[in-house]
C-alpha positions in Angstrom: 139.3 70.7 114.6 138.1 69.3 117.9 138.8 72.6 120.2 137.2 74.7 117.1 134.0 72.8 117.4 134.5 73.1 121.1 135.2 76.5 121.3 132.0 77.4 118.7 129.7 75.0 121.1 131.3 76.6 124.3 130.4 80.8 122.7 127.1 79.3 121.9 125.6 77.9 125.3 127.3 81.8 126.5 125.2 83.1 124.1 122.5 81.5 125.2 123.0 81.7 128.8 123.5 85.8 128.2 119.7 85.8 126.1 118.3 84.9 129.2 116.9 88.5 131.6 118.5 87.0 134.8 122.3 86.2 133.8 122.8 89.6 131.2 121.2 91.7 134.2 123.9 89.8 136.3 126.9 90.4 134.2 125.8 94.1 132.4 123.9 95.4 134.7 121.2 95.8 132.7 118.1 94.2 131.3 118.1 93.0 127.9 115.4 93.9 125.1 113.2 91.4 123.6 115.1 92.7 119.7 118.8 91.8 122.1 117.8 88.4 123.1 116.4 87.3 119.7 119.8 88.1 118.7 122.2 86.3 121.1 119.6 83.2 120.5 119.5 83.5 116.6 123.4 83.7 117.0 124.1 81.1 119.5 121.6 78.8 117.3 124.4 79.6 114.1 127.4 79.1 116.5 126.1 75.5 117.4 125.3 74.8 114.3 128.8 76.0 112.7 130.0 73.8 115.3 128.9 70.9 113.2 131.2 71.5 110.3 135.1 71.2 112.6 133.4 67.8 114.1 132.4 66.1 110.6 136.0 67.6 109.2 137.7 65.7 112.2 135.9 62.8 112.5 134.2 61.8 109.2 130.8 61.5 108.3 130.1 58.5 110.2 130.9 59.9 113.9 131.3 63.3 113.4 127.4 64.1 114.5 128.3 61.8 117.7 132.1 63.5 117.9 129.7 67.1 117.6 126.8 65.7 120.5 129.6 64.5 123.0 130.8 68.5 122.3 128.1 70.3 122.7 127.1 68.6 126.4 130.3 69.1 127.1 131.1 72.8 126.3 126.6 72.9 128.3 128.9 71.7 131.5 131.5 74.0 131.4 129.0 76.8 130.3 127.1 76.0 133.2 129.7 75.2 135.6 131.7 78.6 135.2 128.5 80.5 135.1 127.2 79.4 138.2 130.0 79.5 140.5 131.5 82.9 138.7 133.8 84.9 141.0 131.5 87.4 142.6 128.6 86.9 141.0 126.9 84.8 143.1 123.4 84.5 144.0 124.0 87.1 147.1 127.4 88.9 147.1 129.2 90.0 150.5 128.7 93.8 149.0 125.3 93.7 148.7 124.0 92.4 152.3 122.7 94.3 154.2 123.9 94.2 158.5 
């Protein structure tokens, strides 16, 4: 159950990242339209809320929310590091440099 909660939280923060214009353009080579941004954010919030259920199942009603908060912070850190250190997607890749 813990892994499921972590996967849902990671998916949520990935969706939040893709809802930003810069990251969306970096990975898909196009800027998202406003409607797509809203859908990505809505799906991200839904995934975060869904991550509560496995946390409650794993640790109970007392420690479940605390466990969920820790998993959310871990997922945010993992997605942040993955997005920022993804190979070939730096601020300036060597292919885009002008001589």
